[in-house]
Structures are given as structure tokens and as C-alpha cells.
TIMIPA-147258 format. One line per 8 residues: number of its first residue (from 1); their letters; for each residue x, y, z of C-alpha. Coordinates in pm, 1 decimal, decimal comma, padded with zeros to 6 digits. Example, Ala and Ser with C-alpha at 12.3 -4.5 7.8 and 13.67 -1.06 7.14 Angstrom:
// residues 2
1 = as = 01230,0 -00450,0 00780,0; 01367,0 -00106,0 00714,0
// end
This chain:
// residues 365
1 = xxxxxxxx = 12648,6 10536,6 10295,6; 12658,1 10770,1 10596,8; 12309,3 10863,9 10710,5; 12240,4 11170,0 10926,4; 12054,3 10931,2 11159,7; 12385,6 10754,6 11239,2; 12519,7 11059,8 11420,5; 12186,0 11109,0 11594,4
9 = xxxxxxxx = 12170,7 10746,8 11712,5; 12534,2 10752,7 11823,7; 12460,1 11054,0 12045,1; 12155,4 10881,9 12190,3; 12337,1 10561,3 12292,1; 12688,6 10679,3 12382,1; 12594,0 10716,2 12750,2; 12389,4 10481,1 12966,7
17 = xxxxxxxx = 12030,2 10557,9 13051,3; 11841,6 10597,0 12723,4; 11565,5 10388,8 12566,8; 11555,8 10464,2 12194,0; 11287,9 10364,5 11944,4; 11390,5 10334,5 11575,5; 11079,1 10339,5 11357,9; 11061,7 10276,3 10984,7
25 = xxxxxxxx = 10920,2 10051,3 10711,6; 11043,1 09694,7 10671,2; 11386,2 09656,5 10509,4; 11456,2 10029,6 10530,3; 11778,8 09956,5 10721,2; 11692,2 09988,4 11093,2; 11901,2 09689,2 11202,6; 12183,0 09784,5 10964,4
33 = xxxxxxxx = 12186,9 10134,4 11113,0; 12216,4 09995,3 11466,7; 12492,3 09750,4 11368,0; 12691,4 10019,2 11188,9; 12653,3 10274,1 11467,3; 12714,4 10044,8 11766,5; 13040,6 09854,4 11733,7; 13306,4 09690,0 11946,8
41 = xxxxxxxx = 13107,0 09390,8 12070,9; 12872,1 09611,2 12273,3; 12560,7 09537,4 12063,8; 12332,2 09267,4 12207,8; 12081,0 09161,8 11941,5; 11746,0 09008,4 12032,2; 11525,8 08967,3 11722,9; 11166,1 08886,2 11820,2
49 = xxxxxxxx = 11056,8 08803,8 11464,0; 10839,4 08490,9 11466,8; 10779,9 08488,4 11844,5; 10425,0 08372,2 11918,8; 10405,9 08430,1 12294,5; 10546,9 08647,0 12570,9; 10743,1 08340,2 12691,7; 10916,0 08314,1 12353,5
57 = xxxxxxxx = 10992,1 08688,2 12357,3; 11151,0 08650,2 12701,5; 11351,6 08344,9 12593,1; 11495,5 08532,9 12293,0; 11601,3 08831,4 12504,6; 11752,0 08611,0 12777,9; 11941,3 08405,3 12519,2; 12089,9 08721,5 12362,7
65 = xxxxxxxx = 12205,3 08846,8 12703,1; 12352,2 08502,0 12786,6; 12561,5 08523,8 12470,6; 12692,0 08863,5 12579,8; 12779,5 08756,6 12936,9; 12925,7 08426,1 12814,6; 12732,6 08185,9 13033,7; 12392,9 08020,0 13076,8
73 = xxxxxxxx = 12157,9 08132,2 13352,0; 11944,5 07922,5 13589,9; 12062,1 07594,4 13437,4; 12118,7 07263,7 13614,5; 12309,1 06967,2 13470,8; 12233,1 06597,4 13503,9; 12391,1 06276,5 13378,9; 12191,9 06075,1 13128,0
81 = xxxxxxxx = 12265,5 05733,8 12980,1; 12397,9 05404,3 13112,3; 12718,7 05529,6 13265,6; 12878,7 05383,6 13578,7; 12779,0 05460,7 13934,6; 12972,1 05786,6 13917,1; 12831,6 05883,2 13578,6; 13134,2 05792,3 13364,0
89 = xxxxxxxx = 13022,9 05696,0 13016,1; 12694,8 05886,3 13039,8; 12610,2 06222,4 12877,1; 12553,8 06557,7 13043,3; 12215,0 06722,0 12988,1; 12133,0 07080,7 13085,9; 11790,0 07229,8 13147,8; 11640,7 07547,5 13286,4
97 = xxxxxxxx = 11550,5 07551,0 13656,0; 11176,4 07609,0 13680,6; 11034,5 07899,9 13877,6; 11333,1 08134,0 13836,9; 11286,8 08493,0 13717,8; 11515,2 08451,9 13419,6; 11473,7 08801,5 13282,9; 11573,2 08957,5 13615,2
105 = xxxxxxxx = 11876,9 08729,7 13641,4; 11973,3 08810,7 13283,0; 11971,6 09186,9 13339,4; 12164,1 09152,3 13667,4; 12430,0 08947,9 13483,3; 12435,4 09203,7 13198,7; 12501,2 09491,8 13440,0; 12780,3 09301,9 13616,6
113 = xxxxxxxx = 12950,0 09220,2 13286,4; 12917,1 09583,1 13170,4; 13070,7 09714,8 13492,5; 13354,7 09459,8 13483,9; 13429,8 09544,9 13119,7; 13385,3 09920,3 13182,3; 13160,9 09957,4 12879,0; 12801,9 10058,4 12800,0
121 = xxxxxxxx = 12633,0 09771,8 12610,8; 12329,8 09836,7 12392,4; 12041,4 09589,9 12394,9; 11873,5 09597,1 12051,9; 11522,6 09448,0 12060,7; 11436,8 09408,4 11692,4; 11077,7 09368,5 11565,6; 10971,7 09523,9 11896,3
129 = xxxxxxxx = 10607,8 09543,8 11787,7; 10596,0 09164,6 11839,6; 10575,7 09175,2 12217,4; 10273,9 09404,6 12195,3; 10097,8 09177,8 11947,3; 10132,3 08848,7 12137,9; 09901,7 08728,9 12413,7; 09978,7 08892,9 12749,3
137 = xxxxxxxx = 10209,0 09131,9 12564,3; 10123,2 09428,0 12788,6; 10220,5 09233,5 13102,9; 10546,8 09135,4 12935,9; 10610,7 09501,2 12842,5; 10565,8 09600,5 13208,9; 10814,3 09335,5 13326,1; 11061,2 09440,0 13056,8
145 = xxxxxxxx = 11026,3 09806,5 13156,8; 11093,7 09717,9 13522,1; 11417,8 09535,1 13433,8; 11530,0 09812,9 13199,8; 11469,5 10080,4 13461,5; 11677,0 09882,7 13712,6; 11959,3 09839,2 13459,5; 11982,1 10169,5 13270,5
153 = xxxxxxxx = 12263,4 10291,3 13495,3; 12484,8 10040,1 13309,9; 12329,6 10006,3 12962,8; 12115,4 10153,2 12685,5; 11819,2 09991,9 12510,7; 11711,8 10031,4 12147,7; 11377,0 09913,5 12013,1; 11339,0 09873,5 11635,2
161 = xxxxxxxx = 11013,5 09794,2 11461,7; 10811,6 09834,2 11144,2; 10446,4 09842,1 11249,7; 10405,6 10213,6 11317,7; 10048,8 10195,5 11452,0; 10146,0 09928,5 11707,2; 10468,7 10103,2 11799,9; 10288,6 10432,7 11849,6
169 = xxxxxxxx = 10093,7 10264,8 12132,0; 10424,8 10190,7 12301,9; 10513,2 10555,8 12358,0; 10200,9 10764,4 12293,2; 09933,8 10592,2 12504,1; 09911,8 10672,9 12874,7; 09833,3 10305,5 12942,8; 10168,5 10197,4 12792,2
177 = xxxxxxxx = 10451,0 10100,5 13032,4; 10685,2 10310,8 12815,5; 10465,3 10621,8 12796,9; 10689,2 10928,5 12743,7; 11002,2 10720,9 12816,9; 11126,9 10666,7 12460,2; 11348,2 10880,6 12240,0; 11215,1 10841,3 11883,5
185 = xxxxxxxx = 11432,0 10809,9 11570,2; 11238,4 10771,5 11243,3; 11392,9 10634,1 10923,4; 11266,2 10697,9 10571,9; 11412,3 10630,9 10225,0; 11763,7 10764,8 10173,0; 11799,8 11103,0 09994,1; 11795,1 11029,6 09619,8
193 = xxxxxxxx = 12092,8 11238,1 09499,1; 12336,7 11127,8 09768,2; 12220,4 10768,0 09744,0; 12270,9 10757,1 09364,5; 12632,1 10869,1 09409,4; 12689,9 10615,9 09685,9; 12537,1 10320,5 09497,8; 12742,9 10419,1 09190,8
201 = xxxxxxxx = 13062,1 10390,5 09395,5; 12953,7 10052,3 09533,5; 12886,0 09923,9 09181,9; 13227,1 10048,1 09066,7; 13388,0 09868,2 09359,2; 13220,7 09548,6 09232,0; 13356,1 09630,7 08881,1; 12998,9 09648,0 08754,4
209 = xxxxxxxx = 12899,5 09867,5 08462,4; 12527,4 09932,8 08409,2; 12329,3 10101,1 08136,4; 12167,0 10424,6 08256,4; 11816,7 10277,8 08282,4; 11950,8 09964,9 08452,3; 12138,0 10179,4 08705,1; 11829,3 10390,9 08783,6
217 = xxxxxxxx = 11609,6 10081,9 08824,4; 11865,6 09920,3 09054,6; 11923,0 10238,5 09256,3; 11550,3 10302,0 09309,4; 11493,4 09941,4 09416,7; 11783,4 09958,1 09664,3; 11660,5 10293,4 09795,1; 11326,3 10132,7 09879,6
225 = xxxxxxxx = 11482,4 09827,6 10045,6; 11802,9 09951,2 10210,8; 11834,6 09633,9 10416,7; 11875,8 09424,7 10098,8; 12134,2 09636,1 09914,4; 12416,9 09382,3 09945,4; 12193,1 09100,3 09822,9; 12104,0 09310,2 09517,1
233 = xxxxxxxx = 12470,7 09381,5 09441,8; 12561,1 09014,1 09483,6; 12280,4 08914,7 09244,9; 12407,7 09163,5 08985,2; 12764,2 09044,0 09031,8; 12662,6 08682,9 08966,8; 12493,6 08783,2 08639,7; 12773,1 09006,8 08513,8
241 = xxxxxxxx = 13008,7 08876,3 08248,5; 13365,9 09000,4 08252,6; 13377,8 09351,5 08105,5; 13012,0 09342,8 07996,2; 12765,2 09624,9 08057,5; 12453,1 09513,2 08240,9; 12132,1 09596,4 08056,9; 11797,4 09695,1 08208,8
249 = xxxxxxxx = 11666,8 09343,2 08136,9; 11964,8 09184,4 08315,5; 11924,2 09417,0 08615,0; 11552,1 09341,5 08646,8; 11618,3 08967,1 08631,9; 11894,7 08995,5 08890,4; 11672,2 09165,3 09148,1; 11349,8 08983,1 09061,5
257 = xxxxxxxx = 11403,8 08703,0 09315,5; 11439,2 08959,7 09594,5; 11136,8 09149,8 09466,1; 10936,9 08825,5 09453,2; 11000,7 08770,9 09823,9; 10896,1 09127,0 09900,6; 10581,3 09084,3 09691,9; 10492,6 08772,5 09890,7
265 = xxxxxxxx = 10512,7 08985,6 10205,4; 10312,1 09267,8 10047,8; 10033,6 09071,7 09874,6; 09846,5 08970,5 10194,4; 09853,2 09337,6 10296,1; 09722,3 09450,7 09957,7; 09451,2 09185,1 09960,6; 09334,9 09299,3 10303,7
273 = xxxxxxxx = 09292,8 09662,0 10192,0; 08955,8 09802,1 10080,4; 08920,4 10000,8 09757,7; 08901,0 10324,4 09957,7; 09216,5 10235,4 10150,0; 09394,9 10155,5 09823,3; 09286,9 10490,2 09676,6; 09408,5 10675,9 09985,8
281 = xxxxxxxx = 09741,5 10491,4 10003,0; 09799,1 10556,9 09632,7; 09728,4 10926,6 09689,6; 09969,3 10941,2 09987,0; 10240,7 10759,3 09789,3; 10214,2 10984,5 09481,8; 10193,6 11297,8 09696,3; 10498,7 11195,1 09899,8
289 = xxxxxxxx = 10708,6 11116,6 09592,5; 10605,1 11429,7 09404,6; 10694,6 11656,0 09696,3; 10345,4 11805,5 09707,9; 10225,7 11971,9 10028,2; 09854,4 11918,6 09961,5; 09685,1 11817,9 10291,3; 09527,7 11473,1 10320,3
297 = xxxxxxxx = 09185,9 11613,7 10404,2; 09020,3 11878,7 10189,9; 08874,1 11943,5 09846,2; 09201,3 11898,5 09655,7; 09267,9 11556,0 09811,4; 08906,2 11449,1 09756,3; 08929,7 11549,9 09391,2; 09260,5 11362,8 09348,0
305 = xxxxxxxx = 09102,9 11047,8 09498,1; 08809,6 11051,0 09258,5; 08564,9 11237,3 09478,7; 08593,2 11034,9 09801,8; 08396,0 11206,8 10081,1; 08593,5 11337,0 10380,5; 08430,8 11089,1 10620,4; 08526,3 10798,6 10392,4
313 = xxxxxxxx = 08887,0 10921,5 10382,3; 08892,8 10937,5 10763,0; 08769,9 10577,3 10793,3; 09020,2 10461,9 10529,8; 09297,7 10637,9 10724,8; 09198,4 10456,9 11044,4; 09214,5 10124,6 10857,2; 09561,3 10199,6 10716,9
321 = xxxxxxxx = 09680,8 10293,2 11067,5; 09555,2 09959,8 11204,4; 09748,8 09782,4 10929,0; 10063,2 09976,0 11024,4; 10090,0 10136,2 10679,2; 10098,2 10504,4 10772,4; 10294,3 10718,6 11016,9; 10206,1 11052,2 11173,1
329 = xxxxxxxx = 10464,7 11312,8 11260,7; 10505,5 11687,1 11228,7; 10130,3 11709,5 11173,3; 10147,6 11514,1 10846,6; 10060,0 11160,4 10735,0; 10326,1 10953,5 10556,2; 10302,3 10615,4 10380,3; 10512,7 10363,4 10571,0
337 = xxxxxxxx = 10613,6 10089,8 10324,3; 10822,8 10210,2 10025,3; 10814,5 09879,5 09839,1; 10437,6 09852,3 09878,6; 10410,5 10207,7 09745,8; 10614,2 10114,7 09437,9; 10404,6 09802,8 09376,0; 10081,4 09996,8 09407,3
345 = xxxxxxxx = 10193,9 10279,2 09176,4; 10317,4 10038,0 08909,5; 09997,4 09832,5 08925,3; 09780,5 10145,5 08898,5; 09980,9 10368,0 08663,2; 09676,1 10537,8 08508,9; 09524,4 10621,9 08848,1; 09864,2 10736,8 08978,5
353 = xxxxxxxx = 09909,9 10962,7 08672,9; 09567,9 11121,2 08731,5; 09653,0 11187,8 09097,1; 09989,5 11336,7 08998,8; 09821,6 11559,6 08737,9; 09563,7 11671,7 08992,0; 09836,1 11760,1 09243,6; 10040,9 11944,1 08982,0
361 = xxxxx = 09745,1 12170,5 08905,2; 09755,7 12295,1 09262,6; 10131,8 12343,4 09295,6; 10218,4 12697,1 09401,8; 10434,5 12879,7 09143,3
// end
């Protein structure tokens, strides 16, 4: 499905010199958007997921650039084994030369390759919040900024990440190496009407026929987890019998294994939230999905959240921001994890219904 953000991202990266930040909840399709928009072998992917130190972050980025330039950097070879005097019969072992500034060498090699190929490569640093969360992350960010600034005449950089509170420090704090240097692109769930038409075409292409309720359940799930759409379709395809119409029960079973994995990710977050934070996040989720414009702070919001005082709401908001569960833009607060929202609403249907009813009472005619 074409997203309006594709055209926006394409404009941002078509010429050298930009550093773009794609923000959005997990599995909303940030990496997919970059892959679809940047084609022709120019995309250099460095996924920092799982990195535990600034050294590991650097190694991942250097390795991605080495793949692009087609050679290893700062490596020496030696013969190992019981070969002859001249090494015949032994094996060749390669290792990094200690004390070399690998990141600098990597970016120099990247620029040379880009100039030789007469192209503008795009370095995608996925899960970019990682290098701010590891030990000595700020020092690493400064070194990365230095190399990017030296190289932007030949390339473009794209950061993608899901922890909005951490990422906001990257571009909104004066102490950040990237303060006021990033162009921001925010992703949210796909528009419902257009997405329903698109997912219907994809299902038809797979020769899948779904009952109405099964289709709506599948479409809503995929809309929340754009990065897993193909896995959902493959799961449905495996369950479909030739010519049979897939029921709601079949659809729910087909996507349950994906949902289980998402729940495993979400449960530690839910368990770490206080009751006040849960009440606030539920309010934000229901308000966002109902299209209400009721502000987060004020009598109407307090009433919808069961009478929470304004100071309590402020503290709960600070906690949600630290957990990376809310985003701020255009003067409004948005929940930042669609699947977590869905889980919370389904687990608290009565409370969600009361909030929705409270918001409806204040809708302007």
C-alpha cells in the first residue's frame, strides 16, 4: 500500500546531506517504508537491535558499510595450522587490527564507493534508540555525528526507532550531538478505509475468501502491526482449504501465534505500569480511536479517568514518557504502541466503554 510518507521520505533522501529520523511504534512499518522507498542497492542497513555496548553498535554499523563497499577494513591475515615453511597446507585467519579508528575508515570507504558509483547511498540505522541506551552511548553519538558530518556530501542517513521518549532526546535536547540536525518523519497506523481496500486486494491475490468478521479482525490486526502483514497473510494461506471461506475462528487461530509473540513483548511493559498510568494510557487509546479532541488535562479528562487529580495525571504522563509509550507533536499527546492499546482496551472493555461514553457526552454537535 502506498503511504503518503513514502513520497515525503523519498524527497528527504534523494539528495545527499540529510539526516532523517523515522519515529513510530514497534512493527508499524518503519523498516519496510525505508526498504520500499530506497531501492537499487543504495540502502545500507545497520540494525542495532540487541546491541549491549557502544562497541557492538560500532561493529554493526562498520559491518553494514563493509558489505556495501565489498571489502573488509583494518584486517590482517595470518597462516594458522601445521603447514610447510611457506604456509602451504595451513589455514588463513583474519582479524581486526587493534587501535584503528574503524568507524572513520568505514565512512571514508563509503564515500569513495559512492563517488565511484555516482550514487547517493542511504545508511539506515535501525533501532537507533539503542545507542543512546547503552553505556557511553552519548560519546558514541558524538563520534557518529562527526563521521556523518564529514560524509554527508556523498550520502544520506536515516535513523529509525520506536522508543519515542529516548529518541526525542536525540533531537530536542541541547546537550544532544544531533540537536536541531534531524528531519523528523512520524509514522502512525495506516488510514482505515484505504487500508481495508488494500488488504482486501492482497487477500484476493492470495485467493483467500474471508467472512466479514474474519476480514475485519484480520485487517485491524494488520493495521496495528504493519511490519507483520506478510506473516499474517502466510499464516492465513496455510490454514485455507481450497475454495473454502475462512471463518472468524480460523482467522483468529491463524494470527494467534504472531499475537502471542507481540503479547510477550507487551506484558513486561504492562506489568511495569502503575494503575494511574494504565488508566491514562487507556484514556489516550480510547480518545485517539474515537477521534475525540478532548484535551489530556482538564475536568473532562479527569472525569473520564475516574476522577484522577491533575497532578496525578501529570506524574502518570511522565512515567509513560519514560517508558517510551507516548509521543508529543502538534501540541497533543498520542499513545505510541497500537498493539499495546488493543490489548489494554480488550482487557478492560468495561472501563474503555465508560471512557468512550464520557467522551461522547462532550462531543460537539
